[in-house]
C-alpha positions as CSV (number, residue, x, y, z in Angstrom):
1,X,-1.7,-7.5,32.0
2,X,-5.1,-9.6,30.9
3,X,-5.0,-13.2,31.2
4,X,-7.2,-13.5,28.0
5,X,-3.7,-11.7,25.4
6,X,-1.7,-14.6,28.5
7,X,-3.9,-17.6,26.8
8,X,-4.1,-16.5,23.1
9,X,-0.3,-16.3,23.4
10,X,0.7,-19.7,25.2
11,X,-2.0,-21.5,23.0
12,X,-1.2,-19.9,19.3
13,X,2.2,-19.7,20.0
14,X,5.5,-19.5,17.0
15,X,4.1,-22.6,15.1
16,X,1.1,-20.5,13.8
17,X,3.8,-17.8,11.9
18,X,4.8,-20.7,10.8
19,X,1.9,-22.3,9.1
20,X,0.7,-18.3,8.4
21,X,3.9,-17.7,5.7
22,X,5.3,-21.2,4.3
23,X,8.9,-21.0,2.8
24,X,7.0,-20.4,-0.9
25,X,4.9,-17.2,0.7
26,X,7.9,-15.9,2.3
27,X,10.0,-16.0,-1.2
28,X,7.8,-14.0,-2.6
29,X,7.9,-11.3,0.6
30,X,11.3,-11.2,0.4
31,X,11.0,-10.4,-3.6
32,X,8.7,-7.7,-2.6
33,X,11.5,-6.6,-0.7
34,X,13.8,-6.8,-2.5
35,X,12.1,-5.2,-5.6
36,X,10.2,-2.1,-3.6
37,X,14.5,-1.6,-2.3
38,X,15.0,-1.1,-6.3
39,X,12.6,2.3,-6.3
40,X,14.4,4.1,-3.6
41,X,17.6,4.2,-1.2
42,X,15.4,3.1,1.8
43,X,16.2,-0.5,3.4
44,X,12.8,-2.4,4.2
45,X,12.0,-5.0,6.6
46,X,9.6,-7.3,7.7
47,X,9.4,-9.3,10.9
48,X,6.5,-11.4,11.8
49,X,6.3,-13.5,15.5
50,X,3.5,-15.7,16.3
51,X,2.9,-14.8,20.2
52,X,5.7,-13.2,22.8
53,X,6.4,-15.9,25.3
54,X,8.5,-15.5,28.8
55,X,9.0,-11.8,30.4
56,X,7.4,-9.7,27.1
57,X,4.2,-11.4,27.8
58,X,4.2,-11.8,30.9
59,X,5.3,-7.8,31.7
60,X,2.0,-7.1,29.1
61,X,5.1,-6.0,26.1
62,X,2.5,-4.0,23.4
63,X,3.1,-5.2,19.7
64,X,4.7,-1.6,19.4
65,X,7.2,-1.7,21.9
66,X,7.7,-5.4,20.6
67,X,8.7,-3.9,17.3
68,X,11.2,-0.7,19.1
69,X,13.0,-3.3,20.3
70,X,13.2,-5.2,16.7
71,X,13.7,-2.1,15.6
72,X,17.3,-2.0,17.9
73,X,17.4,-5.3,17.5
74,X,18.1,-5.4,14.0
75,X,19.8,-2.1,13.7
76,X,17.1,-0.7,11.0
77,X,18.0,2.7,12.4
78,X,21.5,2.3,11.9
79,X,21.7,2.9,7.8
80,X,22.8,5.9,5.8
81,X,20.0,8.3,5.1
82,X,18.3,7.0,8.5
83,X,15.7,5.4,6.2
84,X,14.9,2.2,7.6
85,X,11.4,0.9,8.0
86,X,10.3,-2.0,9.8
87,X,7.0,-3.9,9.3
88,X,6.7,-6.2,12.5
89,X,3.3,-8.3,12.7
90,X,2.4,-9.9,16.0
91,X,-0.4,-12.5,14.8
92,X,-1.8,-13.4,18.2
93,X,-2.7,-9.9,19.0
94,X,-3.3,-9.3,15.2
95,X,-0.9,-6.2,15.0
96,X,1.2,-4.1,13.1
97,X,3.3,-1.9,14.1
98,X,5.7,0.6,11.6
99,X,8.3,1.6,13.2
100,X,11.0,4.2,11.2
101,X,13.3,6.0,11.3
102,X,14.5,9.4,11.8
103,X,15.1,10.0,8.2
104,X,11.5,8.9,6.6
105,X,9.4,8.6,9.7
106,X,10.0,13.1,9.8
107,X,8.5,12.5,6.1
108,X,6.0,9.8,6.4
109,X,3.9,11.2,9.6
110,X,2.6,8.7,12.5
111,X,-0.6,8.9,10.2
112,X,0.7,7.8,7.1
113,X,2.3,4.8,8.8
114,X,-1.1,4.3,10.5
115,X,-3.0,3.9,7.1
116,X,-0.6,1.6,5.9
117,X,-0.8,-0.7,9.3
118,X,-4.8,-0.3,8.8
119,X,-5.1,-1.1,5.5
120,X,-2.4,-4.5,6.1
121,X,-4.7,-5.4,9.2
122,X,-7.8,-5.3,6.8
123,X,-6.6,-7.8,5.0
124,X,-5.1,-10.3,8.0
125,X,-8.4,-10.1,8.7
126,X,-9.9,-11.6,5.4
127,X,-7.4,-14.2,5.3
128,X,-5.0,-12.7,3.0
129,X,-1.9,-12.5,5.3
130,X,0.3,-13.0,2.0
131,X,-1.6,-10.7,0.2
132,X,-1.7,-7.8,2.9
133,X,2.2,-8.0,4.0
134,X,3.3,-7.6,0.1
135,X,0.8,-4.6,-0.2
136,X,1.7,-2.9,2.8
137,X,6.1,-3.1,1.3
138,X,4.4,-1.9,-1.9
139,X,3.3,0.9,0.0
140,X,6.2,1.8,2.3
141,X,8.2,1.3,-0.8
142,X,6.3,3.9,-2.7
143,X,6.8,6.5,0.2
144,X,10.7,5.6,0.0
145,X,11.1,6.0,-3.1
146,X,8.6,9.1,-3.2
147,X,11.6,10.5,-0.5
148,X,14.4,8.5,-1.1
149,X,14.6,8.2,-4.9
150,X,17.6,5.2,-5.7
151,X,20.8,7.6,-5.7
152,X,22.5,4.6,-8.3
153,X,25.3,4.1,-5.8
154,X,23.2,2.9,-2.3
155,X,24.1,-1.0,-1.5
156,X,21.5,-3.3,0.1
157,X,22.3,-2.0,3.7
158,X,20.2,-5.1,5.3
159,X,18.9,-7.9,4.6
160,X,16.2,-8.7,2.3
161,X,14.9,-11.9,3.9
162,X,12.0,-11.7,6.7
163,X,12.4,-13.0,9.9
164,X,10.0,-15.2,10.9
165,X,10.2,-15.0,15.3
C-alpha cells in the first residue's frame, strides 16, 4: 500500500467522476451502449469510480480486483449467452479494466481486451474522457458483434445507463 496512492485517492475522491462525466456526457455514453447493443446480442456496462475509499483503499485493492468485484455485484456474469462485458474506469489510478464473461472472453482473450484498454487510456491522457469511453464501447461492441451477432429475440438483460461511483 503506497502513501502516494492513498493520498491521491483521498484528494480526488468521488467529485472527480462527476466533473469528468457530467450528465450530458453520461447520456451520450448510455446512447453509445444502446447503439452498440443493437449490433450484437451481448451486454455492455460502463462504471466510473473517482477514487477508492475505506477498506478497498487501505487494503491496497487494485483496479482489476475492484472491477472483478463490480462485475459480480452488478451481475454482469448473469447473461443468457455468457457475453456480458464490464468497462471499468478508476480515475484516481487512471486505470481502465475490461472484465468479460467466459463466452466472449474465450473468443477475444486478454490481449484483445488489453489493446482496447490501452487505446482508451491514451485518450484519457489527452483529456478526452468521453471520447475514450465511447471509442472503447465501440471497440467492445465490434468484438461482440463479430462473435455474438444480434438474434432478434435477445432482450436487453442489463441496464445501459453508466454507473458513477
